[in-house]
C-alpha positions in Angstrom: 41.4 69.0 259.9 42.9 66.0 261.5 40.9 66.8 264.7 37.8 65.3 262.9 39.5 61.8 263.2 39.8 62.4 267.0 36.2 63.5 266.9 35.1 60.4 265.2 37.1 58.0 267.3 35.7 59.7 270.5 32.2 59.3 269.6 32.5 55.5 268.5 32.7 52.6 270.5 35.6 52.5 273.0 37.6 49.8 271.5 41.1 49.0 273.1 42.9 50.1 269.8 41.0 53.5 269.7 41.4 54.5 273.5 45.1 55.9 272.8 44.1 57.8 269.9 40.8 59.4 271.1 42.7 62.6 272.1 44.6 62.8 268.7 45.3 66.6 267.8 45.5 68.1 264.4 49.1 68.5 263.3 48.3 71.9 262.4 45.1 74.1 262.9 42.6 74.4 260.1 43.2 78.2 259.8 47.1 77.5 259.1 46.0 74.9 256.6 43.6 77.1 254.9 46.1 80.0 254.7 48.8 77.6 253.1 46.3 76.5 250.5 45.1 80.0 249.9 48.8 81.1 249.3 49.4 78.3 246.9 46.1 79.0 245.2 47.0 82.7 244.7 50.6 81.8 243.4 49.1 79.3 240.9 46.6 82.1 239.7 49.3 84.6 239.4 51.5 82.2 237.5 48.6 81.5 235.1 48.0 85.3 234.4 51.7 85.7 233.8 51.7 82.5 231.6 48.8 84.2 229.6 50.5 87.5 229.1 53.9 86.0 228.1 52.6 83.2 225.8 49.2 84.4 224.6 50.3 86.1 221.2 52.7 83.2 220.4 49.8 80.6 220.9 47.6 82.6 218.9 50.0 82.9 215.9 50.8 79.0 216.3 47.0 78.4 216.2 46.4 80.7 213.3 49.3 79.2 211.2 48.6 75.6 212.0 45.0 75.0 212.8 42.6 73.3 210.5 39.3 74.7 211.3 38.0 77.7 213.1 38.1 76.0 216.7 41.8 74.9 216.3 42.7 78.2 215.1 41.7 79.7 218.4 44.8 80.4 220.3 43.0 80.5 223.7 42.4 76.6 223.4 46.2 76.2 222.6 47.1 78.3 225.7 44.7 76.4 227.9 46.2 72.9 226.9 49.8 74.1 227.3 48.8 75.4 230.6 47.1 72.3 231.9 50.0 70.3 230.5 52.7 72.0 232.6 50.5 71.9 235.7 49.6 68.1 235.2 53.4 67.3 234.5 54.2 69.1 237.9 51.4 67.0 239.5 52.6 63.9 238.0 56.2 64.4 239.1 55.1 65.4 242.7 52.7 62.3 243.1 55.2 59.6 241.9 57.9 61.0 244.2 55.4 60.8 247.1 54.0 57.4 246.2 57.2 55.8 245.7 59.4 57.3 248.4 57.2 58.8 251.1 54.1 56.6 251.3 55.1 54.3 254.0 55.5 51.4 251.5 52.0 51.9 250.0 52.5 51.7 246.2 50.9 50.6 243.1 51.8 46.9 243.2 52.1 46.7 246.9 49.0 47.8 248.8 49.6 45.9 252.0 50.6 48.9 254.3 47.8 51.2 252.6 45.4 50.6 255.7 47.5 48.6 258.0 47.6 50.2 261.3 44.9 52.8 260.6 43.9 55.1 262.3 47.4 55.4 264.1 48.9 56.7 260.8 50.8 60.0 260.7 51.2 62.3 257.6 54.6 62.7 256.2 55.5 66.4 255.5 56.0 65.5 251.9 52.5 64.2 251.6 51.1 67.2 253.3 52.7 69.5 251.0 51.5 67.6 248.0 48.0 67.5 249.3 47.9 71.1 249.5 49.3 71.7 246.1 46.6 69.2 244.6 44.0 71.1 246.5 45.1 74.5 245.2 45.4 73.1 241.6 41.7 71.8 241.6 40.4 74.9 243.3 42.2 77.2 240.6 40.5 74.9 237.9 37.1 75.4 239.3 37.5 79.2 239.8 38.3 79.9 236.0 34.7 81.0 235.0 34.7 83.2 237.9 38.0 85.2 237.2 38.4 84.4 233.6 41.9 83.4 233.5 41.1 80.3 231.4 38.4 78.5 229.6 35.6 76.9 231.3 35.4 73.1 231.8 32.4 70.9 230.8 30.1 69.4 233.4 31.7 65.9 233.4 35.1 67.5 234.2 33.6 69.7 237.0 32.0 66.6 238.5 35.5 64.9 238.5 37.1 68.1 240.0 34.6 68.0 242.9 34.9 64.6 243.6 38.7 64.7 243.6 38.5 67.8 245.9 36.1 65.7 248.2 38.5 62.8 248.2 41.4 64.9 249.1 39.6 66.6 252.0 38.1 63.3 253.3 41.3 61.2 253.2 43.4 63.8 254.9 40.8 64.8 257.4 40.6 61.1 258.5 44.2 60.1 258.2 43.7 58.0 255.0 46.4 59.9 253.0 48.3 56.6 252.1 45.5 55.5 249.9 44.6 58.8 249.0 48.0 59.5 247.6 47.6 56.2 245.7 44.5 57.3 244.1 45.8 60.8 242.9 48.9 59.4 241.7 47.1 56.8 239.6 44.9 59.3 238.1 47.8 61.5 237.3 49.8 59.1 235.1 47.8 59.8 231.8 47.0 63.4 232.4 49.9 64.9 230.7 49.8 62.6 227.6 46.1 63.7 227.1 47.1 67.4 226.8 49.9 66.7 224.8 47.8 64.7 222.4 45.3 67.6 222.1 48.2 70.1 221.4 49.5 67.8 218.5 46.0 67.6 217.1 45.3 71.2 217.2 48.8 72.1 215.6 48.1 69.2 213.0 51.5 67.6 213.6 51.3 64.7 211.0 52.5 61.7 212.9 51.8 62.8 216.7 48.2 63.6 216.0 47.6 59.8 215.8 50.6 58.5 217.7 50.1 61.0 220.7 46.4 60.0 221.0 47.1 56.3 220.7 49.9 56.6 223.4 47.6 58.6 225.6 44.8 55.9 225.2 47.2 53.1 226.0 48.3 55.1 229.3 44.7 55.9 230.4 43.6 52.0 229.7 46.5 50.8 231.6 46.3 53.1 234.7 42.8 54.3 235.1 41.0 50.9 233.7 43.3 48.0 234.8 45.1 49.6 237.6 42.4 51.1 239.5 40.6 48.0 240.6 43.7 46.5 241.9 45.4 49.4 243.4 42.5 51.5 244.8 39.3 49.7 244.8 40.4 46.7 246.4 42.3 48.1 249.2 39.5 50.5 250.0 36.5 48.1 249.8 38.1 44.8 250.6 41.5 44.9 252.4 40.1 47.6 254.7 37.9 45.1 256.3 40.8 42.9 257.0 43.3 45.5 258.0 40.7 47.5 260.2 38.4 44.7 261.3 35.5 46.6 262.7 35.7 49.7 260.1 32.6 48.9 258.3 30.7 48.6 261.6 32.4 51.3 263.6 32.6 53.8 260.8 30.0 53.1 258.4 29.5 56.7 257.0 33.3 56.9 256.3 33.6 53.5 254.7 30.8 53.9 252.6 31.5 57.5 251.7 35.1 56.8 250.6 34.0 54.0 248.5 31.3 55.7 246.9 33.6 58.5 245.8 36.0 56.0 244.5 33.2 54.2 242.5 32.0 57.5 241.1 35.6 58.4 239.9 35.9 55.0 238.4 32.6 55.1 236.6 33.7 58.3 235.1 36.7 56.6 233.9 34.9 53.8 232.2 32.6 56.3 230.4 35.5 58.2 229.0 37.2 55.1 228.0 34.4 54.2 225.8 34.7 57.6 224.1 38.4 57.0 223.7 37.7 53.8 222.0 35.2 55.5 219.6 37.6 58.1 218.8 40.4 55.4 218.0 38.0 53.6 215.6 37.1 56.8 213.8 40.7 57.4 213.5 41.4 54.1 211.9 38.4 53.9 209.6 37.8 57.7 208.5 41.0 59.4 209.4 42.1 61.9 212.0 40.0 64.6 210.9 36.7 62.9 211.6 38.3 61.7 214.7 39.0 65.1 215.6 35.6 66.2 215.3 34.3 63.2 217.2 36.7 64.0 220.0 35.5 67.6 220.4 32.1 66.3 221.0 33.2 63.7 223.6 35.8 65.7 225.3 34.8 66.3 228.9 36.5 69.7 229.0 34.2 70.6 226.0 37.0 73.2 224.7 36.7 72.3 221.2 33.0 71.9 220.8 30.9 74.3 218.9 28.8 76.7 220.6 25.0 76.2 220.5 24.3 78.8 218.2 26.9 78.0 215.8 25.6 74.4 215.8 22.2 75.7 215.2 23.3 77.9 212.2 25.4 74.9 210.8 22.4 72.7 211.1 20.3 75.2 209.2 22.8 75.8 206.3 23.1 71.9 205.9 19.3 71.3 205.7 18.3 70.9 202.0 15.6 73.4 200.8 12.7 72.2 198.6 13.6 71.9 194.9 12.6 74.6 192.5 9.4 73.5 190.7 9.8 76.1 187.9 13.3 76.6 186.7 12.3 79.4 184.6 11.6 81.7 187.5 14.4 82.7 189.8 14.6 81.7 193.4 14.7 83.9 196.4 17.8 84.0 198.5 18.0 80.9 200.9 15.4 79.1 199.1 15.2 76.7 196.0 11.4 77.5 195.2 10.7 80.5 192.8 8.3 83.2 193.7 4.8 82.7 192.4 3.9 83.8 188.7 1.6 86.9 188.8 -1.8 86.2 187.0 -3.0 88.4 184.3 -5.8 89.9 186.1 -3.3 91.1 188.9 -0.8 92.3 186.1 0.4 95.9 186.6 -1.2 98.3 184.1 1.0 99.7 181.4 2.9 102.8 182.6 3.8 106.1 180.6 2.4 109.0 179.1 0.4 106.8 176.5 -1.8 105.3 179.0 -2.3 108.5 180.9 -3.5 110.1 177.5 -6.0 107.2 177.0 -7.4 107.6 180.4 -8.0 111.4 179.8 -9.5 110.7 176.3 -12.1 108.3 178.0 -13.0 110.9 180.8 -13.7 113.5 177.9 -16.0 111.1 176.1 -18.2 110.3 179.1 -18.5 114.1 179.8 -19.7 114.8 176.3 
């Protein structure tokens, strides 16, 4: 994939700083990289299947015992959150190790080396391994509806996964792994706390239902709302033009493409932060049960939202029926209006032997 950088340098103006890098070769062939990612993907999927088999019944029992409603008593949702929590914890540990120790000094508070010297950057083996792991993880998340080993994510979450995959591929292909690692590490900070809060809410753990969500909200705001403009958007949009003076003129597609992806990701974070604020306000004013229902509607993964047909039935059941005008008459099932009273003209004739005898006498009289 790094051969794309060599192609990009070869077709651009032959500036002195590019000439020595024009024949850059891929550190590993595309086939080798694809094979490595495929192996990791297969291992993750197999691990997921084993996780489902080992803990599926336990998750169902816990959900049935602790869940407060139909959706929270579904063990599949609890199993999904536990798996994603485990995976995100691994990704968080890997990302922080790479950011703090193997990223050439490009960290959250010091971004001076993130783009300095590009395109002569080399990819650290630890960074390469971390990129493969992230790529395999996001692919496994997107393939859940295909192989049915997990619950399908919502539209916003799929957009987030696709944008993250594009960022991973573009940043590695064009030697921008330093800032790419910083982006992935920044977004990884709050992920485990989100799924831990969901587990506490589904199991109705009294203190942690609210406390866990507030902790996640604080981490989300600090990392994805406050830190991203400084550690991600500023280096990509502003520092890049200082550290690589001709980057916007020589590589306009790359510069605009990377910044557009980062802007899309940041806009998603702002939308999600607005939803988090609504849930927190609901929890404070109306309690955690109301906040949980609102959270299910706003959750980008849509794991706790009601299916459409259930929502329609619920709306029909809650719609008030017209009041009975005649209380003396019984109402039909599902209605509050009684059936119409039959008129005297349409009343049924008396039944029985007496009526039949009267009819026979009348016919006999006519004959005579």
